[in-house]
C-alpha positions in Angstrom: 23.4 -29.2 5.4 23.2 -27.7 1.7 26.4 -26.3 0.7 27.3 -23.9 -2.1 28.6 -27.0 -4.1 24.8 -28.3 -3.8 23.6 -25.1 -5.2 26.0 -24.9 -8.1 25.2 -28.4 -9.2 21.3 -27.8 -9.1 21.9 -24.4 -11.1 23.9 -26.3 -13.5 21.7 -29.3 -13.9 18.5 -27.2 -14.1 20.0 -25.1 -16.8 20.8 -28.2 -19.0 17.3 -28.7 -19.3 15.8 -28.2 -22.8 14.0 -25.0 -23.2 10.7 -24.8 -21.3 8.3 -21.7 -20.6 9.5 -19.5 -17.8 12.6 -21.6 -17.4 14.5 -18.7 -16.1 12.0 -18.3 -13.3 12.8 -21.7 -11.7 16.5 -20.9 -11.7 15.9 -17.5 -10.1 13.9 -19.0 -7.5 16.8 -21.3 -6.7 19.2 -18.4 -6.7 16.7 -16.7 -4.0 16.2 -19.7 -2.1 20.2 -20.0 -2.0 20.2 -16.1 -0.6 18.0 -17.0 2.0 20.4 -19.8 3.5 23.5 -17.2 2.8 24.9 -19.2 0.0 26.5 -17.7 -2.7 27.2 -19.3 -5.9 30.5 -18.8 -7.8 30.7 -16.2 -10.6 31.6 -19.3 -13.0 28.6 -21.2 -12.1 26.2 -18.1 -12.8 28.3 -17.4 -15.9 27.6 -20.9 -17.3 23.9 -20.6 -16.4 23.8 -17.3 -18.6 25.5 -19.0 -21.3 22.9 -21.7 -21.5 20.4 -19.3 -22.3 22.4 -17.9 -25.1 22.8 -21.3 -26.6 19.1 -21.8 -26.9 18.3 -18.4 -28.2 16.6 -17.3 -25.2 17.6 -14.0 -24.8 14.5 -12.8 -22.7 15.3 -15.3 -20.2 19.3 -14.4 -20.4 18.5 -10.6 -19.4 16.1 -11.8 -16.6 18.9 -14.2 -15.2 21.9 -11.8 -15.5 19.7 -9.1 -13.9 18.7 -11.1 -11.2 22.6 -12.1 -10.4 23.4 -8.4 -10.5 20.2 -7.6 -8.1 20.8 -10.0 -5.5 24.3 -10.1 -5.4 25.9 -6.4 -6.4 29.4 -7.7 -6.8 28.5 -9.8 -9.7 28.5 -8.7 -13.4 26.5 -10.3 -16.0 28.1 -12.8 -18.2 30.5 -11.5 -20.7 30.2 -12.8 -24.1 32.6 -12.8 -26.5 32.0 -10.3 -29.3 31.7 -12.8 -32.2 28.9 -13.9 -30.4 27.1 -10.8 -31.0 24.9 -10.1 -34.2 26.2 -6.8 -36.0 23.5 -4.8 -37.1 22.5 -1.5 -38.3 20.3 0.6 -36.0 17.6 1.3 -38.1 16.5 4.7 -39.1 12.8 4.0 -39.9 10.4 5.2 -37.5 9.1 2.7 -34.9 8.2 3.4 -31.7 10.0 0.2 -30.2 13.4 0.8 -32.2 16.6 2.7 -31.5 16.9 6.1 -33.3 20.2 7.1 -34.4 21.1 10.9 -33.8 21.6 12.6 -37.2 25.4 13.2 -36.7 26.0 9.3 -37.5 23.4 7.8 -39.2 25.6 4.9 -40.5 27.7 3.9 -37.7 27.6 0.0 -37.1 27.0 -1.4 -33.8 27.2 -4.8 -32.1 23.9 -5.9 -30.7 22.5 -8.8 -28.7 19.1 -9.9 -29.7 18.9 -7.3 -32.0 18.1 -3.3 -30.8 19.4 -2.3 -27.7 16.2 -0.3 -26.9 14.7 -3.7 -26.8 16.9 -4.7 -23.9 15.9 -1.6 -22.0 12.0 -2.5 -22.6 12.7 -6.2 -21.4 14.5 -4.8 -18.3 11.8 -2.7 -17.4 9.5 -5.4 -17.8 11.2 -7.5 -15.3 11.3 -4.4 -13.0 15.0 -4.1 -13.2 15.0 -0.2 -13.1 18.9 0.3 -12.6 19.7 -2.0 -15.4 17.5 0.2 -17.7 19.2 3.5 -16.6 22.6 1.7 -17.2 21.8 0.6 -20.5 20.4 4.3 -21.5 23.8 5.8 -20.4 25.6 3.2 -22.4 23.5 4.0 -25.4 24.0 8.0 -25.2 27.9 7.0 -24.5 27.9 5.2 -27.8 26.2 8.1 -29.8 22.6 6.1 -29.9 19.6 7.4 -29.2 17.0 5.1 -27.2 13.6 4.8 -28.5 10.7 6.8 -27.0 8.9 3.6 -25.9 12.4 2.5 -23.9 12.5 5.7 -22.1 8.8 5.8 -21.4 9.1 2.3 -19.9 12.2 3.4 -17.8 10.2 6.4 -16.4 7.6 4.2 -15.2 9.3 1.4 -13.5 12.0 4.2 -11.8 8.9 5.7 -9.9 7.7 2.3 -9.1 11.1 1.3 -7.6 11.9 3.2 -4.3 15.6 3.1 -4.9 15.3 4.8 -8.3 12.8 7.5 -7.5 15.5 10.2 -7.3 15.9 9.5 -10.8 16.0 13.0 -12.8 12.5 12.4 -14.6 12.8 15.9 -16.3 16.4 14.8 -17.8 14.6 11.4 -19.3 11.5 13.4 -20.2 14.0 15.7 -22.3 15.6 12.9 -23.8 12.6 11.2 -25.0 11.6 14.6 -26.7 14.9 14.3 -28.7 14.1 10.9 -29.5 10.7 11.6 -30.5 11.9 14.5 -32.8 13.5 11.5 -35.0 10.4 10.2 -35.8 9.1 11.3 -39.0 5.9 9.2 -39.3 3.0 11.2 -37.8 1.2 8.2 -36.6 4.3 6.6 -35.1 4.9 9.8 -33.5 1.7 10.4 -31.8 1.6 6.7 -30.5 5.2 7.4 -29.0 4.2 11.0 -27.6 1.3 9.0 -25.9 3.7 6.5 -24.0 6.1 9.4 -22.9 3.5 11.6 -21.6 1.5 8.6 -19.7 4.9 7.5 -18.3 5.4 10.9 -16.9 2.1 11.4 -15.6 2.6 7.9 -13.7 6.1 9.3 -12.3 4.7 12.7 -11.5 1.5 11.4 -9.7 4.0 8.7 -7.8 6.1 11.9 -6.6 3.1 13.3 -5.5 3.7 16.4 -8.1 0.0 16.6 -9.0 0.4 19.9 -11.1 2.9 18.3 -13.5 0.5 15.2 -13.5 -2.4 17.2 -14.4 -0.3 18.8 -17.5 0.8 15.6 -18.4 -3.0 14.6 -18.4 -4.0 17.5 -20.4 -1.2 16.8 -23.1 -2.6 13.2 -23.6 -6.2 14.4 -23.9 -4.8 17.1 -26.5 -3.4 14.0 -28.6 -7.4 12.7 -28.6 -6.8 10.1 -26.1 -6.6 9.2 -22.3 -4.4 7.8 -19.8 -4.2 4.1 -19.8 -5.2 1.8 -16.5 -1.9 2.3 -14.9 -2.1 6.3 -15.4 -5.9 6.3 -14.0 -4.7 3.9 -11.0 -1.6 6.1 -9.9 -3.7 9.3 -10.1 -6.5 7.7 -7.8 -3.4 6.7 -5.4 -2.3 10.3 -5.2 -5.7 11.4 -4.3 -5.8 11.9 -0.5 -9.0 13.7 0.1 -10.5 11.6 2.7 -12.0 8.1 2.6 -15.6 9.1 1.3 -14.1 11.8 -1.2 -11.6 9.2 -2.5 -14.2 6.4 -2.8 -16.3 8.8 -4.9 -13.2 9.7 -7.0 -12.6 6.0 -7.7 -16.5 5.5 -9.0 -15.9 8.6 -11.2 -12.9 7.4 -12.7 -14.1 3.8 -13.3 -17.0 5.4 -15.3 -14.1 7.1 -17.4 -12.3 4.2 -18.0 -15.4 2.4 -19.2 -16.8 5.3 -21.2 -13.4 5.9 -23.1 -12.9 1.9 -23.6 -9.7 1.9 -21.5 -8.6 -1.9 -20.7 -8.3 -2.1 -17.2 -5.2 -4.0 -15.4 -5.3 -5.9 -12.0 -3.3 -2.8 -10.5 -6.5 -0.3 -11.5 -9.0 -2.8 -9.9 -6.9 -3.3 -7.0 -6.7 0.7 -6.3 -10.2 1.2 -7.0 -11.2 -1.8 -4.6 -8.9 -0.1 -1.9 -10.6 3.2 -2.3 -14.1 1.9 -2.3 -13.4 -0.3 0.7 -11.9 3.0 2.8 -15.1 4.4 1.9 -17.3 1.7 3.3 -19.0 1.2 0.0 -18.9 -2.7 0.3 -21.9 -3.2 -2.3 -19.8 -1.6 -4.9 -16.5 -3.3 -3.9 -18.5 -6.6 -4.8 -19.7 -5.2 -8.0 -16.4 -4.2 -9.0 -14.8 -7.3 -8.3 -17.6 -9.3 -9.8 -16.7 -7.0 -13.1 -13.0 -7.7 -12.7 -13.7 -11.6 -12.9 -15.9 -10.9 -16.0 -13.0 -9.4 -17.6 -11.1 -12.4 -16.8 -8.7 -10.7 -14.8 -7.4 -13.1 -12.1 -7.4 -11.6 -8.4 -4.1 -11.8 -7.0 -3.2 -11.4 -2.9 -3.7 -7.7 -3.0 -6.9 -8.1 -4.5 -8.2 -10.8 -1.8 -6.4 -9.0 1.2 -8.6 -5.8 0.2 -11.5 -7.6 -0.3 -11.3 -9.5 3.1 -10.7 -6.2 4.6 -13.8 -4.7 3.1 -15.8 -7.6 4.3 -14.2 -7.2 7.8 -14.9 -3.6 8.1 -18.6 -4.2 7.8 -18.5 -7.6 10.1 -19.3 -9.9 7.2 -17.5 -13.1 8.7 -18.8 -15.7 6.4 -17.9 -13.6 3.2 -14.4 -12.9 4.6 -14.1 -16.6 5.3 -15.2 -17.4 2.0 -12.7 -15.3 0.1 -10.0 -16.0 2.2 -10.5 -19.7 1.3 -11.0 -19.1 -2.4 -7.6 -17.3 -2.2 -5.7 -20.0 -1.1 -7.5 -22.3 -3.3 -6.5 -20.4 -6.3 -4.4 -21.8 -8.8 -2.0 -18.7 -8.9 -2.0 -18.1 -5.1 1.3 -16.8 -3.7 1.1 -16.4 0.2 1.5 -12.8 1.6 0.8 -11.0 5.0 -2.1 -9.1 4.0 -5.0 -11.4 4.2 -3.7 -13.4 6.9 -3.3 -9.9 9.1 -6.9 -9.1 8.0 -8.3 -12.1 9.3 -6.4 -12.1 12.5 -7.3 -8.5 13.1 -11.2 -8.9 12.4 -10.9 -11.9 15.1 -9.0 -10.1 17.4 -10.8 -6.6 17.4 -14.0 -7.1 16.5 -15.0 -10.9 17.2 -12.9 -10.9 20.5 -12.1 -14.7 19.4 -8.4 -15.5 20.1 -8.7 -19.0 18.9 -9.9 -18.4 15.8 -7.5 -15.6 15.2 -4.5 -18.1 16.4 -5.9 -20.2 13.6 -5.3 -17.9 11.1 -1.8 -17.2 12.8 -0.7 -20.8 12.5 -1.6 -21.1 9.0 0.7 -17.9 8.2 3.4 -19.8 9.9 2.7 -23.2 7.8 2.8 -21.0 4.8 6.4 -20.0 5.6 5.2 -16.3 6.3 7.3 -14.4 8.6 4.9 -12.6 10.8 5.1 -8.8 10.5 5.2 -5.9 13.2 1.6 -5.6 12.7 1.2 -9.3 13.2 3.0 -8.9 16.7 0.7 -6.3 17.8 -2.4 -8.4 17.0 -1.0 -11.3 18.8 -0.4 -8.8 22.0 -4.1 -7.7 21.9 -5.2 -11.5 21.4 -3.3 -12.4 24.8 -3.8 -9.2 26.6 -7.4 -8.0 25.3 -9.4 -11.1 25.2 -10.5 -13.3 27.9 -9.3 -15.4 29.5 -6.8 -12.8 29.7 -2.8 -13.9 29.3 -0.8 -10.9 30.1 2.2 -13.1 30.8 2.4 -14.4 27.2 1.5 -10.6 25.8 5.0 -9.8 27.7 6.8 -12.6 26.7 5.8 -11.6 23.3 7.4 -8.1 23.5 10.7 -9.4 25.3 11.0 -11.9 22.2 11.0 -9.2 20.2 14.3 -7.9 21.3 15.8 -10.8 19.9 14.1 -11.6 16.8 14.0 -10.2 13.2 11.1 -7.9 14.0 12.0 -5.5 16.6 9.7 -4.2 19.4 8.3 -1.1 18.3 5.9 1.7 19.7 3.0 -0.1 18.3 3.6 -3.3 20.3 3.9 -1.2 23.6 0.9 0.8 22.7 -1.1 -2.5 22.5 0.4 -3.4 26.1 -0.5 -0.1 27.5 -4.0 -0.2 26.1 -4.4 -3.5 27.4 -3.1 -2.5 31.0 -4.6 0.9 31.0 -8.1 0.4 29.3 -9.0 -3.3 29.4 -7.5 -4.0 33.0 -8.2 -0.5 34.3 -4.5 -0.6 35.8 -3.3 2.7 35.2 -0.1 2.4 37.1 1.2 -0.5 35.2 0.3 1.3 31.9 2.5 4.4 32.9 5.3 1.8 34.1 5.1 0.1 30.2 5.0 3.8 28.6 8.2 4.5 30.6 10.0 1.5 29.9 9.4 1.8 26.5 11.1 5.1 26.6 14.1 3.3 28.6 14.5 0.8 25.7 15.1 3.8 23.2 11.9 4.0 21.4 10.9 7.6 21.2 6.9 7.7 21.1 5.3 9.4 18.3 1.4 8.8 18.5 0.1 5.3 19.0 1.7 4.9 22.7 0.5 8.6 23.5 -3.2 7.6 22.1 -3.2 4.2 24.5 -2.1 6.3 27.8 -4.5 9.2 26.9 -7.2 6.7 26.6 -6.0 5.1 29.9 -6.3 8.2 31.9 -9.8 8.9 30.2 -10.8 5.4 31.3 -9.6 6.6 35.0 -11.5 9.5 34.9 -8.4 11.9 34.7 -9.2 14.1 31.9 -6.7 16.7 32.9 -3.7 14.1 32.8 -5.2 13.3 29.5 -4.8 16.8 28.0 -1.6 17.2 29.7 -0.3 14.1 28.0 -1.7 15.1 24.5 0.0 18.6 24.8 3.4 16.9 25.8 2.9 15.1 22.5 2.6 18.6 20.6 5.4 19.9 22.1 7.8 17.0 21.0 7.1 18.1 17.6 4.6 15.5 16.8 1.0 16.1 15.8 -2.1 14.8 17.5 -4.5 12.4 15.6 -8.5 12.5 15.3 -8.3 9.7 17.3 -6.7 11.4 20.0 -9.0 14.2 19.7 -12.0 11.9 20.0 -10.8 10.4 23.2 -10.5 13.9 24.5 -14.1 14.7 23.4 -15.5 11.6 25.1 -13.6 12.4 28.4 -14.9 16.0 28.6 -18.4 14.3 27.7 -18.2 12.0 31.0 -17.0 14.9 32.8 -20.1 17.2 31.8 -17.7 19.6 30.3 -19.5 19.9 27.0 -18.0 23.6 26.5 -14.5 21.9 26.1 -15.6 18.9 24.0 -17.5 21.2 21.5 -14.0 23.2 21.5 -11.9 20.1 20.5 -14.7 19.3 18.1 -14.7 22.9 16.5 -11.0 22.8 16.1 -11.1 20.1 13.6 -12.2 20.2 10.2 -15.3 19.0 8.6 -14.3 16.9 5.3 -16.8 19.1 3.3 -17.3 22.3 4.7 -15.9 25.7 5.5 -12.3 25.5 5.5 -11.9 22.2 4.7 -8.8 22.7 2.4 -6.6 24.0 5.5 -6.5 20.3 6.6 -3.0 20.5 4.9 -1.7 23.1 7.4 -1.5 20.7 10.2 -5.2 21.0 11.2 -6.9 17.6 11.7 -9.8 16.5 9.5 -12.8 14.8 11.5 -13.5 11.3 11.0 -16.9 9.7 11.3 -15.7 8.5 14.9 -15.6 12.1 15.8 -19.0 12.9 14.8 -20.1 9.9 16.9 -17.6 10.9 20.2 -19.4 14.1 19.9 -22.9 12.7 19.6 -22.1 10.3 22.6 -21.0 13.4 24.6 -24.2 15.3 24.1 -26.3 12.1 24.9 -24.5 11.4 28.1 -25.6 14.9 29.1 -29.2 14.6 28.1 -28.6 16.9 25.0 -30.4 15.1 22.6 -31.4 18.0 20.4 -27.6 19.1 19.8 -27.1 15.4 19.2 -29.7 15.3 16.3 -27.8 18.5 14.9 -24.5 16.6 14.7 -25.9 13.8 13.1 -27.5 16.3 10.3 -23.9 17.8 10.2 -22.4 14.1 10.0 -24.8 13.3 7.0 -23.7 16.5 5.0 -20.2 15.1 4.7 -21.8 12.1 2.5 -20.7 9.3 4.7 -21.9 5.8 3.2 -25.2 5.1 5.3 -23.4 2.0 6.7 -21.3 4.5 8.8 -24.1 7.0 9.8 -27.0 4.6 10.7 -25.3 3.1 14.2 -24.8 6.9 15.3 -28.5 7.5 14.4 -29.6 4.3 16.3 -27.4 5.4 19.4 -29.6 8.5 19.4 -33.2 6.7 18.9 -31.9 4.2 21.9 -30.9 7.3 24.1 -34.3 9.0 23.4 -36.3 5.4 24.1 -34.5 5.1 27.4 -35.4 8.9 28.2 -38.8 7.9 27.7 -38.9 4.8 29.4 -37.4 6.9 32.7 -40.1 9.6 32.5 -42.9 6.9 32.1 -41.5 5.0 35.1 -41.2 8.3 37.1 -44.9 9.0 36.4 -45.8 5.7 37.4 -44.2 5.9 40.5 -45.3 9.2 41.4 -49.0 8.2 40.7 
């Protein structure tokens, strides 16, 4: 059994090594491993490690270590160094975007600095993602009558926007502080450079927080400087754009071209966002083109890149390409195991290939790489046992029971998977209803997925009125419906030959492109490609081929990729061929 003294010994031994590249990372890894084992090294041990960085002159490593200790163990304070060990210095007054700027009220006040300029400490803290430390250092500088550099403030704005805990930061106050700092710069070139950093940081913050009007103003301010946002700025604007998968994919292509046109250096974050948007829009060819372009720029893909690429391949059923990308990912020298790619492969084999053995193979690989299954992983495992032959409903139920004791708790999505299995796959409506009630008794308040599964169960059983009644219960509970629930009702009405009701549900939803599309923000549901497919299926079930073709034409006007539209067109052609065959057979019989 490892004890705290063992961890402390390991930390001291590691810290006694000569300075090596990324030495602090190895020490922080030991600290993180200790935390997982609920072992807390002493304050003295952490201080000794911190002092070892200072002796080697590795101030970047010392800042990273001290901040990690503060982040992981809030009760700790960073090691306190005697004042004599600090380097006396004057804050420079020359304009430099990475320097501290002194207010003119006290331009010659001497300050004690560690590793030079205190603004540099803020910038380094931001580089490691330590937003709280950056904010604290800014406050200290203000209290000591110092002015942080515009670059330090800009970096702090960006890192706070990225960190959930610091998103409530008063960005406007930081922005005003940045303007005060900018006013101390007399050199025109340096000032414009600093202004760019500040405006770009505010663009990132405002887009992250969904304040698109302010982000647009920041964008215009950057353009007035004769420049354009950096790759992170463009990526954040793309993330904030939620106009539907197809529009977002087109936006991604437009912004990609703008970035190329203005010779903006792309980064991994930018490429991941673009690939993600194109993947959602099912533009698989462009996804692979962007990936190749990324490789040509010598930007190494990370787990997020591979996860998105694999998801894009599985969306269009490209099994070999997905498997090859997964293998390329795990063999990459910089590979760090993440849940996304594993979940994507498991989902592909559960929902598309219906291959439980292949799905469980990736699940076992996940466990071997010491990845804890996520909520979604368990949903997929329940589906794997309950919805793929040979069925194993006992194991599916056991999984839900096990979640009552584990780190991942049973959720609506888990019960929804089991409800779908009983009601749709096994046509056991009574048990599906029982599972829904058991979920409620367990304290879980359904908000959508479980309702959808039970509604699908009623439609499968031909009980359209009960499905509508349940949908109305969902709305009365204060929750909203979804395109997928409405699609299910359209199919149900079609099966009951109630085309009028199916059309009313269909027309109550908005086309992504067309009359009133902007009204989607008022709680009105926007159609998905599957919505048009559901309406076409309803028409075909009732022999209304002309109306099916009209709906197909309407679907094409939404600019969906051909990959999405083609199956709907093929379904109509197959239905027409079937009808013609029936007519021919009747003609032969009558003859």
